[in-house]
N, C-alpha and C positions, 0 to 999 in steps of 0.2 A: 452347718458347715461354714467355716470362716476361711475364705479363699485368700491365700498369701499374695497371689498376683494382683487381686483386686485391692487389697490393702496397700500394696506397693504403688499401684496406680493412683490411689487416693493420696498417698504421700507426695508423689510427683505433681499431682494436680494442685496441691496446696502450696507448692513452692512459691515464694514471692516473685511475681512477674517482673518487678522492677530490680531484681537482683539476679538476672540471668545474663550470660554472655551476649545474648541477642539484643538486650535492652540497655546494656552498660557499655562504657568506653573509658579509655584513659585510666585514671586511678580509681574508678568506681569498683567496689568489691562485688563478687558474684558467687552463687552456688550453682553448680553445673552437674546434673546427672549425666554420667558417661556410659553406664552399663547397667543392665538389669537382667537377672536370670532367675529361674526358679520354676516352681510348679504349685500345685494345690497346697502343699503343706509347708513350704519354705520358699522364700524369695530373698534375693540379695540385690541391693541397689548400691552402686559405686558412684561417688561424687568427687568432683574437684571443687575445692573451696579456695578462692583467691582473694587476697587483700594486700595492700601495700604496707601494712603494719602488723606486728604480732598481736596487738590488741584487737585489731580488726578481724584477724583470723579467729581468735578466741571467741569474739562476739558472734561471728557467723557459725562457728561450731555449736555454740550454745543455742542459737536460733534454730539450727537444723535439728539438734537433739530434742528440743522442746516440740517442734513441729511433728517429728516422728513419734514421740511419746504421746502427744495429744491424739494423733490419728490411731495409733495402736490401742490406746485406752478405750476406744469405741468398741473394741472386740474383746469380750471377757475371757476368751480362751487363748489369747495370743500374747506373745512376748517378743522382745527384740534385743539385739546386742548392737552397740554403737561403738565402732572402733575408728580411731583417728591415726593415720600414718602420715607423719610429716614428709612432704615431698621436697619443698624448698621454701626458703624465706626470702625476704627482700634483701638483695645484696648490698643495698645502700648502707645498711647498718654496719657492714664490714668495711665498705669503701670509705666511709666517713672517718675511720680510724687511721687511714693512710691515704690522704688526698693526693699525694704525688702520683699514685698509680693512674688516677683519672687525668691529672695534669699531663703526664707523659702520653697518654692515649690521645688527648686533645691536640698536643703538639705534633704527634705522628700523623694524625688526620690532616692537619694544616699543611705539613710538609709534603703530603701526597697530593696537594692541590685541591683539597675538598674543604669546604667551609664547615667546620665542626659545629654540631648542634647537640646540646645536652637535652635529653628528654627521657621520660620514663616510658617503658614499654610493658605490655602485658605478656611477658615471657622472660626468657633468660635462665632456664633451668640449669644449664651447664655452668654458666658463670656464677650462679648462686651457689650451687653445690661446691664448686671449687673454692669460692670465697669463704664458705663456712668450714672448709677443710683446711684453711690456712693459707690459701693462695688467692689474694685479692684479685678479682677478675671482672672488670666492667665489660659490658657488651660493646663490641665495636662492630660497626656496620659491615655487611658482606655484600651489599648492593641489592638486596632483595626488596621486592615491592609486593603489596597486597598479601601480607602475612596470613598463613593458615586459611587461605581461601582457594577456591578452584582456579582463580586467576593469578595465583602467586607466580612470580617470575623474577628473573635477574638478567641483566645485560652483561655481555662480555666486558664492556667498558667499565661498568661499575665493579665487576669482580676484579679487574685489573687495578682499580683504585684501592680496593680492599687489600690486595696483595702488596701494593706499594705502601699502604699504611702499616702493615705488619712488618715489612722490611725496615721502615723508618722507626717503628716502635723498638725493634731489636737494637738498632743503632743508638737510639736515645738512652736505653737502659745501659748500654755499654759506655756511652759518653758520660753518664752521670754516676757510674759506679765507682 
């Protein structure tokens, strides 16, 4: 008997420890198992793969595919399928084609009385999807702190600055149209 759950556990155990969300930060890429289901005969593992470049994504996909293939090859009666579904890419590629969009956002933030800071974040699904659909869309702060943690929070004052930023952004687009 070759148990699918045990094979799946072996795959997860062999994931590179230095490429997980717990051990990476900023622009470091990662492979993150987010769901596992199955039984004796079949198991499914779902992953999120993140990198700041298309080349980095492809490299991680290849690394994961080889890891899975190597682990499954230890079992002579088993096989696997490996499917990749694109979730989102780095919006910077799209924003670089129209830098005025970021310039307007920076100006709006400054007009709202906040010191603008350009930085990369490990998120931005909506902005990325919109950018690749033809609407360049940088992430603009909403006042949040401690992203994706149990301590995530936002203050009313920061939310007010975010609203002021959006109002100024609308005015800037109207002024420069």
